N, C-alpha and C positions, 0 to 999 in steps of 0.2 A: 501425030503418028508418032512420036516418042513415048507418048503414055502407053499406046495399045502395045507398042512393043513389051514394055516394063510389065505390064500387067500378063501379058504371053509368057514372058520370062518368070514371072514370080509364079503363075498358076504353074507350069513346067516343072518349077522345082518344088512345090507343096504337093503336086499330084503324083509326081514319078521320083520320090526320093532314093528308091532303093529298088533297080529292075533286078529279077533274078530269072537266069534262064538254065539249061541242062548243065549240070557239071560235065567239066573236061575230062580228058583223059589224064592217069597219072603221068607226072612227069619224069625225065631220068632221074636214077641214082645219083647222087653227089659224089665228090671225091671223098674216099678215107682219109682221115685225119690221122696224126702219128698220135699212137696211143701213148700216154703219162702212166707213170708208176702211180698206183692207189698209194696214199698213205693215211693218215688218220682223217675220220671223220668225212673219206673220200677224196681227199685233196690230193693233188700231185704230191710224190714224197719228196722232191725234189724241184726247188724252183729255179729256174736260172735267167728269168727276165730282171733286168737292173741290178746285174750283180757288179759289186765294187770288190776287189782284193786288193790287200796291201801287206806287204810283206820286207823284210831285209834281204839285200843281196849282197854276197862277198864273193869278188872274184879273187878268192885269195892265192890260190895255187899258179899264179903268173909264170908261166915258161916261156920260152921261145916262138911258141904258137900266138901268131898276131891275134887270135880271136879266141875269147874265153864264153863258154855259154854256161849259162843257169837255164835249167830245164824245169817248167811245170807241167805237169802232166794231169789232164781231164780225163778220168778212167770211166763215163759214163756215157752211156750206149746214145750216139745221135745228137753231141753236142761238141761242138758247135752245129749248126744248120749251115749249107752252104751259103746262104745270103746275109751271115751273122757275121760279125767283126768285132775286134778288139782295140782299145786305145791303150797304150801302155804311156804311164808320166812318171817321171823321176823327179822326188822331191830336189828344188835346187838350194833350197835355203830356208830360213825362216825370216818374215818380217811383221814387226808388231806382233809378236807371239803365235803366228799363223806361218802355215807351210806354204811355200814357193812351189808350184808345181810348173814342169815343161814337161811337154807332147815328146816323145822319143819318135824318129831320130833325134838326138841331141850329140851335136858337133863341139868337142873343146880344139881349140889349137893352141899348141907351145911353140916355143921358140925352134924345139927340135924336131917337130911334125904334129901330129893331131891324135885324138881320142874319140872314139865315138861310141856311143851309146845306141843298142838299137835292138830288134825286137822281130822274130816272123813267128806266124803259128799256122797250124793245121788243124784238122779235126780231133785230133788227139791231144797235142802238147803247144806250149806256148815257149818259145826259146828267147830268153833274153841275153844278150850279150854285149862285149864291147869288142871293137876292133882297132888297131892302133898301128901305125906305121913306124912306130919309134920302140927302143927296146923296152919292156914291159918293167924291167927292174928300175927304170929312171921314171918311172911312174909314180908319184907318192900314194902311201894308203888313204890319205881322204879321197882319191879319184877310183880306187877299187875296192875298199871296205866300208861295210856298213851303208851301203847304199839303199833310198828307201823308194821302192816302185809302188804304183797302183796301177793295178789292171782292170780296166772297166769294160764288160759285156756289153757289147750294143746289138739286140735284135736284128735282123734284117729289116722289118717293118718299120725301124725308125728313119732309114737312109733317105726316105722321100720327106718325111717330116721336117726332119732337121737340115735341109740342105743348104740353108742357108745361115746356119749356126756355127759360131767360132768355136772348133773341136780341141782347140789348142787351150782354152779355159778350162781349166777343171772345175771350178764353181758354176760356171754356165754349164758344163755336162753334167753336174750333179743335180743342180736346178731342174734342167732339161727332164732328168730321168726321174723327178721327184724323189730325189734321195738326201739326207742329211750323213753326217759324218758317225750317227749311231748304226747306219747301214753298211757301214766298210766291213767287210768279214777279213780279221788277221789271220793270215797264214803263213807257213814255214818254207821257205823254198827248199831244195834239194840239191 
């Protein structure tokens, strides 16, 4: 009985490999995608996938204001998208010739109070700032001057893929995005 079944299946597969019937109706039109700006050779003029920016921040004019902002502006239409995200790292030191990065927010506790490095972003700007509950004049320049930060743009479609990834590790994030130190874009913060 099994041999007859196998022979029937084999005949069916060889005799009816591709049946074709009448063509069905046209499907509904798809959603329009966002148009990119054409650059050379038809490529997008600006690519915002997997961008890493690095720059030096100075919180130079500390007054009695407890928060000092450094604003990074992105004047590109439609960037970032609503689902996109940013990670901001601060260089905390150097170990064996390599930078040690910490993910913001980063809290420093002194005997007199605290200092908090933090950031916020919208579709137009990223603000990097410090907050403190102590007199800003008592904070040494090593905490407010020449701070090196990295801003990592994370497209929204990475959210599900990297859900189990340690986003606080700069090396892991760079590896996950397929980036190296050569891909980091140096910028000047205003």
